[in-house]
C-alpha positions in Angstrom: -31.5 31.7 -33.8 -31.9 31.1 -37.5 -33.7 28.0 -38.8 -31.4 24.9 -38.9 -28.8 26.5 -36.7 -27.5 24.4 -33.8 -25.7 25.1 -30.5 -22.6 23.0 -29.9 -23.0 20.6 -27.0 -19.9 19.0 -25.4 -19.6 15.3 -25.2 -20.4 14.0 -21.7 -16.8 13.0 -21.0 -15.7 16.6 -21.9 -18.3 18.2 -19.6 -16.4 19.1 -16.4 -19.5 20.2 -14.6 -21.1 16.8 -15.1 -17.9 14.9 -14.3 -17.6 16.8 -10.9 -21.3 16.1 -10.1 -22.7 13.6 -7.7 -24.2 11.7 -10.6 -20.8 11.1 -12.1 -19.3 9.7 -8.8 -19.2 6.1 -10.2 -17.1 7.3 -13.1 -14.6 9.0 -10.8 -14.4 5.9 -8.7 -13.8 3.7 -11.8 -11.1 6.1 -13.0 -9.2 5.7 -9.7 -9.2 1.9 -10.4 -8.4 2.0 -14.1 -5.7 4.7 -14.2 -3.3 2.9 -11.8 -4.0 -0.5 -13.5 -3.0 1.0 -16.9 0.2 2.4 -15.4 1.2 -0.8 -13.6 0.6 -2.8 -16.8 2.7 -0.3 -18.8 5.5 -0.3 -16.2 5.3 -4.1 -15.7 4.7 -3.8 -12.0 3.2 -7.0 -10.6 4.3 -7.4 -7.0 4.7 -4.8 -4.3 5.9 -4.7 -0.7 3.8 -2.0 1.1 5.1 0.2 3.8 2.6 1.9 6.2 3.5 4.4 8.9 3.0 7.9 10.1 3.5 11.0 7.9 4.4 12.9 11.1 7.7 11.2 11.8 10.7 13.2 10.7 14.3 12.2 10.1 15.6 14.5 12.8 12.6 14.3 15.2 12.3 12.4 18.5 11.2 9.3 16.7 13.7 9.6 13.9 15.1 6.1 14.5 11.9 4.8 12.9 12.5 6.9 9.8 16.0 5.5 9.6 14.7 2.0 10.1 12.1 2.3 7.4 14.7 3.7 5.0 17.2 0.9 5.7 14.5 -1.8 5.6 13.4 -0.6 2.1 17.0 -0.3 0.9 17.9 -3.9 2.0 14.7 -5.3 0.6 15.1 -3.6 -2.7 18.7 -4.6 -3.0 17.7 -8.2 -2.4 14.8 -8.0 -4.9 17.1 -6.5 -7.6 19.4 -9.5 -7.2 16.6 -12.0 -8.1 17.3 -13.8 -11.3 13.8 -13.4 -12.7 12.0 -10.1 -13.4 8.9 -12.0 -12.3 10.2 -11.8 -8.7 10.9 -8.1 -8.5 9.2 -6.5 -5.5 8.6 -2.8 -5.7 8.3 -0.7 -2.6 4.9 1.0 -2.4 3.8 3.6 0.1 1.1 6.2 0.6 3.4 8.7 -1.2 3.6 11.3 1.6 6.3 12.3 4.1 7.6 10.6 7.3 7.7 6.8 7.0 6.4 6.9 3.5 9.2 9.2 2.3 11.8 7.1 4.2 10.7 3.8 2.5 10.6 5.4 -1.0 14.0 7.0 -0.3 15.6 3.7 0.8 14.3 1.9 -2.3 15.7 4.6 -4.6 19.1 4.4 -2.8 19.2 0.7 -3.7 18.5 1.4 -7.4 14.9 0.3 -7.3 11.6 1.9 -8.5 9.0 3.1 -6.0 5.3 3.7 -6.0 3.4 6.4 -4.2 -0.4 6.2 -3.7 -1.0 9.8 -2.5 -4.3 11.2 -1.3 -5.4 14.8 -1.1 -5.8 15.9 2.5 -6.0 19.3 4.2 -2.7 18.7 6.1 0.4 16.5 6.0 0.0 14.8 2.7 1.9 15.7 -0.5 3.9 13.5 -2.8 7.5 13.0 -1.7 10.4 13.4 -4.2 11.5 9.8 -4.1 8.6 8.3 -6.1 9.4 7.0 -9.5 8.0 9.2 -12.3 4.9 7.4 -13.8 4.3 5.6 -10.5 2.9 8.5 -8.5 -0.9 8.6 -8.2 -3.3 11.0 -6.6 -6.5 9.6 -5.0 -9.7 11.3 -3.8 -11.3 8.1 -2.4 -9.7 6.4 0.6 -11.3 3.1 -0.3 -9.9 3.0 -3.8 -6.4 3.9 -2.5 -6.7 1.0 0.0 -7.7 -1.3 -2.8 -4.5 -0.6 -4.6 -2.5 -1.1 -1.5 -3.9 -4.6 -1.3 -4.2 -5.4 -5.0 -0.5 -6.1 -5.7 0.8 -6.6 -2.2 3.0 -9.6 -1.5 4.1 -8.3 1.9 3.4 -5.5 4.3 5.6 -3.6 6.8 3.8 -1.5 9.3 5.8 1.2 11.2 4.3 3.3 14.0 1.5 5.5 13.0 -1.9 6.9 13.9 -5.5 6.5 12.7 -4.6 6.1 9.1 -1.9 3.5 9.7 -4.2 1.5 12.0 -7.0 1.7 9.4 -4.7 0.4 6.6 -3.2 -2.3 8.8 -6.5 -3.6 10.0 -7.9 -3.6 6.5 -5.2 -6.1 5.4 -5.5 -8.2 8.5 -9.3 -8.4 8.1 -9.0 -9.4 4.5 -6.7 -12.3 5.4 -8.6 -13.3 8.5 -11.9 -13.5 6.5 -10.1 -15.2 3.5 -11.2 -12.4 1.1 -7.7 -12.5 -0.4 -6.7 -15.8 -1.9 -3.2 -15.7 -0.5 -1.4 -14.9 2.7 0.3 -11.5 2.9 3.2 -11.6 5.3 2.7 -8.7 7.7 5.5 -7.3 9.8 4.8 -4.9 12.7 7.9 -2.9 13.2 8.6 -1.5 16.7 7.2 -4.1 19.0 7.3 -1.8 22.0 5.1 0.7 20.2 2.6 -1.8 18.8 2.2 -3.8 22.0 1.3 -0.6 23.8 -1.1 0.7 21.1 -3.0 -2.5 20.3 -3.5 -5.2 23.0 -3.9 -8.2 20.6 -3.8 -10.6 23.5 -6.8 -8.9 25.1 -8.7 -9.4 21.8 -8.1 -13.1 22.1 -8.9 -13.1 25.8 -12.2 -11.4 25.2 -13.0 -13.8 22.4 -13.0 -11.1 19.7 -10.4 -12.9 17.6 -9.0 -16.5 17.6 -5.6 -17.2 19.1 -4.7 -18.5 15.6 -5.2 -14.9 14.2 -2.1 -13.8 16.0 -0.2 -15.8 13.4 -1.3 -13.3 10.7 1.6 -11.0 11.7 5.1 -11.0 13.1 7.2 -8.5 15.1 10.5 -6.9 14.1 12.8 -4.4 15.8 15.7 -4.2 13.4 15.8 -3.7 9.6 17.8 -6.9 9.0 15.3 -8.9 11.0 12.3 -7.3 9.2 13.9 -8.1 5.8 14.6 -11.7 6.8 11.0 -12.2 7.8 9.8 -10.6 4.6 12.0 -12.9 2.5 10.8 -16.0 4.4 7.2 -14.9 4.0 7.5 -14.1 0.3 9.2 -17.4 -0.4 6.5 -19.3 1.4 3.8 -17.6 -0.7 5.6 -17.5 -4.0 3.1 -16.6 -6.7 3.6 -17.4 -10.4 0.2 -16.1 -11.8 0.3 -13.0 -14.0 -2.9 -11.3 -12.7 -3.2 -9.5 -9.4 -4.1 -12.2 -6.8 -6.9 -10.2 -5.3 -8.7 -10.7 -8.5 -9.2 -14.2 -7.3 -10.6 -13.3 -4.0 -13.0 -15.9 -2.6 -15.7 -16.5 -0.1 -14.8 -19.3 2.3 -16.8 -22.5 2.1 -18.3 -23.9 5.3 
């Protein structure tokens, strides 16, 4: 190399090998927080109603009635939301972005003329974005915990349809945040399909064994029909009407004893 010659070195944020390294993990985590925030601000999305449920349920499968119910619940909710006189009270259906219940909820919202959000995550099986997510509101996550943060960040209500490990994890995350007062608001939680949920989770046994308080059972309600679920959502949202402009989880708090 001749004297004074130099070799071009890429800037750190153009260095793919570094960005994919263990040392850059904090940057990747931060990116999964900042990219959705930028998009939600751009699209003026403030409030969401989150739908959880299995990706394995299909429209024409043995549990297809849950697919139909999720689709109709999202449609009715979105139609009601679109009739609100103020854009400040527009509730956007948000799902995990995949198939099954997630697809059904995104589909129902689109059929009512609303926008929908998909928080997808890369998995070996089952998970790929469905075609009913609004362009610009589809996101791909690597980290489960960042995806769950965005489920909670803007949520004003939650509807949980039958599901497996992932659905249970997501549901319990929200219930725990409310039980421990780590979210400075109450998120109405509707468990859809009482027969399923009462068999899968024995909430009364948790009370009986002293693992939760009896009052914790008030953190959620049951629904077995789309109209019933929407009515409960409307009541819960009205009771917790929020006028602030920033995401409420930004004001999370530690309870004072």
